[in-house]
C-alpha positions in Angstrom: 0.0 0.0 0.0 1.3 3.5 -0.9 1.9 6.2 1.7 -0.9 8.7 2.0 -0.8 12.0 0.1 -1.7 15.2 2.0 -2.5 18.3 0.0 -2.4 21.6 1.8 -4.4 24.3 -0.1 -3.7 27.8 1.1 -4.8 29.7 -2.0 -8.2 30.8 -3.1 -7.1 31.1 -6.7 -8.7 29.0 -9.3 -5.5 27.5 -10.8 -4.2 26.3 -7.4 -7.5 24.9 -6.3 -7.9 23.2 -9.7 -4.5 21.6 -9.5 -5.0 20.5 -5.9 -8.0 18.5 -7.1 -6.1 17.2 -10.2 -3.4 15.9 -7.9 -5.8 14.6 -5.3 -8.0 12.7 -7.8 -5.0 11.4 -9.7 -3.5 10.0 -6.6 -6.8 8.5 -5.4 -7.3 6.9 -8.8 -4.1 4.9 -8.4 -5.1 3.8 -5.0 -3.5 6.2 -2.6 -5.2 7.6 0.4 -5.6 11.3 0.0 -6.4 14.1 2.4 -7.0 17.7 1.2 -6.6 20.2 4.0 -7.7 23.7 3.1 -6.9 26.8 5.1 -7.4 30.5 4.9 -8.6 31.5 1.4 -8.3 27.8 0.3 -11.3 27.0 2.5 -13.6 28.6 -0.1 -13.1 25.5 -2.3 -15.1 23.5 0.3 -18.1 25.8 0.4 -21.4 24.3 -0.5 -21.6 26.8 -3.3 -17.9 27.5 -4.1 -17.4 30.9 -5.8 -14.6 29.4 -7.9 -17.2 27.5 -9.9 -18.4 30.8 -11.5 -14.8 31.8 -12.4 -14.4 32.3 -16.1 -11.6 29.7 -16.2 -14.3 27.0 -15.6 -15.8 27.6 -19.1 -12.4 27.9 -20.7 -11.3 24.5 -19.2 -14.6 22.9 -20.3 -14.3 24.3 -23.9 -10.7 22.8 -24.1 -11.7 19.4 -22.8 -10.0 19.8 -19.4 -11.8 18.6 -16.2 -13.4 21.6 -14.4 -13.4 22.2 -10.7 -17.0 21.0 -10.6 -16.1 17.7 -12.3 -13.1 17.3 -10.0 -15.1 18.0 -6.9 -17.6 15.3 -7.9 -14.7 12.9 -8.6 -13.1 13.6 -5.3 -16.3 12.7 -3.5 -16.7 9.5 -5.5 -13.1 8.5 -4.9 -13.5 9.0 -1.1 -11.0 11.8 -0.8 -11.0 13.1 2.8 -11.6 16.9 2.8 -10.7 18.9 5.9 -11.3 22.7 6.3 -9.0 24.2 8.9 -10.8 25.5 11.9 -8.5 28.5 12.3 -8.6 29.2 8.5 -12.4 29.3 8.6 -12.3 31.8 11.4 -9.6 33.9 9.6 -11.8 34.1 6.5 -15.1 34.6 8.4 -16.6 31.4 7.0 -19.1 29.6 9.2 -18.8 25.7 9.2 -22.5 25.2 8.3 -21.8 26.9 4.9 -19.4 24.0 3.9 -20.3 21.2 1.5 -21.6 17.9 2.9 -18.8 15.6 4.0 -16.2 18.3 4.7 -14.7 18.0 8.2 -13.6 20.9 10.3 -10.4 20.2 12.2 -6.9 21.5 12.8 -3.4 21.0 11.5 -2.7 18.2 14.0 -5.6 16.1 12.5 -4.2 16.7 9.0 -0.6 15.7 10.0 -1.9 12.6 11.8 -3.9 11.6 8.7 -0.8 11.9 6.4 1.6 10.3 8.9 4.7 9.3 7.1 3.2 10.2 3.7 3.9 13.1 1.4 2.6 16.6 1.7 2.2 19.0 -1.3 1.4 22.6 -0.8 -0.5 24.7 -3.2 
């Protein structure tokens, strides 16, 4: 069994959120356990209605045959990727936990580090 992959998403920018999900779904597709931990502006990816889905880049990606954030969010759920929103990051951004998508956990960095263990961490 492969070591877990932890992805730390700090950015609220479309390109970083998109690639965090590309990396997460790719790793899960080959059988790795994956945890995506979003903090600060990155927490917006885990909102029930993420504003990044209305970013103009979504239509551009779809027109070019590239998986969109919407597609990748669905794939992440289907692949069982663990999604954690940082409790402190939510507070820093003024985001209330009830506004998060179903299945998103609220926890701290210790929970993320424990979930990744001896695995790898990528930061975007």
